[in-house]
N, C-alpha and C positions, 0 to 999 in steps of 0.2 A: 145613542143605543151601539153598544159592540156588534161589529161587522159579523152578520150570520154567515158570510161566507168559509169562514174558518171552521175547519173540523176541530172538534166533535159538535160545536155550537150551528154549524151547517146542516148536520144531518139531525141534530135535535130539531132545528126550524123547520127542516124538508119534512119529518115526521109528524109534526105540529100541523103544516099547511096540507099535506097528504090527508091527516084525520079530518078536518075543516074541509075539506074538496066532498069528502065521503059523505060528510054526519052533519054539516052546518042546514039547517031551516032552509036559509034563503038561496035562491037561484044564485041572487048576485055574488053571494058571499062564497059559494062554490065556484063561482067563476073567478071570481079573484084569486081565490086560493089556487086554482090550478095552473092560473095563468103566471102567477108570481112563483111555484115549484118548477113552472116549467121553464119559465128564463133563469132560474137559479141553476139549473142544470143543463143549459142548452149549451155553455161552452165545451161540455164534457161531449155532447152529442156532436157537435160540432169537429171537434179534435178528434173522435172517432172516424168521422167520415171523410176528414182530408187525408188519412191514411191510406185511402183507396182512390185518390185525385190522380192525374196522370195516366191513368193508364186505359183512356179510351171511352170512361163515363162521363157523364156530366155532372159538374160539381153541384150543382144545384139540386140535380135528383138526389144524388147520394147524402147530402143535408135534410131532404126531404125522407130519404129513408129513414136517416137516423132521429129525426124528429117524431115520426109516427113509432118507431122502436121505444122512445122515451116514453111516449105516452102510455104506451101499453105497460111499461114498467113500472110507470106512477099508479096505474092501475091495479096491478097485480103485485106491487109489494106489500109483504106481511107485516105490519106495524110490530107484531109481537116479535120479530127475528133481532138476532142481535148484530147481522149483518150491518154495515152502514149502507144506504142507498146506493151511492156510487158505485161500490162494488157489485152492489146486487143490477144494477144499471148495466153496467160495461159489457158483461157478455149477452146480454139479452140483445143491446144494440150493434154489437159486434156481430152476433148471428144473424141478425135481419141484413146487417150490408153485406157478409158473405152470400146468404141466399140471392140478394140482388146482383151482386157481382157475379155469381154461379149462371143465373137465368139471362142476364145482358151484358154479361162482359165478354171482352177478346181475349184469346190468349195473343195472339196479336192482332191489332188493328188493322184490317184492310183498308185500303181505297177507298172513300165514300162511294163511287161508283159500283165497286165491287159488290158493298153492304147492300146497295139498292138493287142489285142485280140478284143477290141471293134472296133477299125477300121475295122478290118476282118469281123466281123459279118455286119458293117453296108454298106459295100461293096457288101459281097454277098446276103446282102438282096435287093439289088437294081440289081444284077444280077440275082436272082431268080424270084422276080417279075415281070422281062423282058420276061423270058423263061418260068415261068408258068402260066402267065397273072393273077395273083392274089397274095395278101402280104404273103410270107412265113410264116410259125408258127414257134415257135421254134425246132422243128424237123427237119423240113425240113434244117433248117439253121445249126442244128448239123450235120446231115448226111454231107452237102454239105462241112463243112469245117472239120470233122474228129474230133467233139468235142463231149461232153456230153450235155445234156439238161441243167444242172445246171449250166455248163460253158457259155453257150448263156445267160442264166439268167442272171449270173455274169455281164458279157458285157454290158447286156442292162441296167442293173441298173446302171453300172457305164456311160453310156453315159446320164443318168438324173443328174449328177452331175457337170455337166459346171455351173462355177461362176455366179451367177446374180448378177448384176451390182451392183442393189438396196443395196446390203450387202456388196460392196467393197469401205468402207469409214470407215474414222476415226471418232470414236464417238465425240459427240459435248460436252461431258463434260471432255473428256480428257481421258477417260478409254480406256481400251482394245479393239481395232475393234471386230465385232462381227466375222468377218470371222476367224481372231487370235485365237477365243476362240475354232473355230471349227477344224482348221488346228492344234492346239496344242494337241487337243484332238484326233486326227486323228493317229498324231503321236506316241502316246502311243498305238494303237490298233495293234493287231496282224494283222488284214486283213482290212485296211484303205480303205473308198471310198466307202463303200456301203450303209450304213445308214444314213451318215451323212446329206446330201441333205433332205431325209426326215425331220429330227429333225429341220431344220433351216427353212423348209416350214411349218410346222407345227406351230412351235414358232409363224411365222407371221400371220397365220390363227387365231391363238388364241386371236390376238390383235382385239380391237373394229377397225370399219370401219372406223372411223374418222383417227385412228393412222395408219392404213395401207396405208390410203391417205395420211398422212403426211410423211411416211417413202417413198412412191412413188415420192412425188411431190421433196423431197429435195435429195433424192439418186438417182433415176432414170431419174428422169428430171433436175436434177442439179439446182433447183430453189434457190433462195437466201432467206433469212430468210424474206424479207421485200416482194419478189414476192408471199411466201408461204400466207405470212400475210392478202395481199390486196386480194388473193382467198379466204379464210377460215374467213376473217372479222376478224384478231388477229393482235394484235401488234408484231412488230418482238420480242420484248422480251416474249412475251408469246407463241410464235414459238420456241424460244429457250430453254423454261423452259418445253414445252410440248416433245420437241426431247429428252434432256435430261432424262425425265421421260420413255420415250417409249424406248430408248435404254436402258437404268438401266433395263427394266422388259425383252427388248430379252437378255442380257447379263445374268440375272438371269436365265432364264430357260435354257438356253446353259449349264451354269454352272451346273444346277440341272440335266440335261441329264449326264454332265460329271462325276459327283458324282457317279450315278445309274450304268453306263457304265464302273468304274474304275474297 
């Protein structure tokens, strides 16, 4: 049999398997079809998941998120559309990974002890607020947990450093990703994870309003350059040039901060 993994044969076989999964009268046949089509596209899901490794999230967790997103794509794929399944599944998987990254990733990964303390403070805040009838202050939290006020403050600052999706992206000009600069700088600090989020947010706020909007559309909303161009009245080439300039400015600001803190 000709290798079905080669496009367009791969896509034709994928469609056949999905159709079988949806319509076969036998449960065993449906299960086999689902398993086969999943295995066929599992390398794609893993490849997309691996783009997010090395930034504070467990590789197996990322692969599981990608796998579940692949199943979602299989269930939702319209067999009548001309788009190949792989092209359809990629943004579905990437979107789920980005949501997971936004909810569980760190802008800069703090030491494990600080991560655990952050969770203790978060849990204690909820308990105390219910018991006291108002939001506890840092002194209340410190007393409840047997910590100093400074330790509570440190944990609360760490909570602000959850990684924003908009900065988790490869730069348009092939340079270092913005967050890679932050992570690299943090690795050399004796007490990482306390002020890096402030640095990045400050750099973004310094951009002109249109540049901030450009970053938001491209990396938060995941729009293509053509889609951004339609919204802003620009050509895709103009959008590409603007993105290169904006990301270069962000990297320059972060590198300047790196030199100052070295």
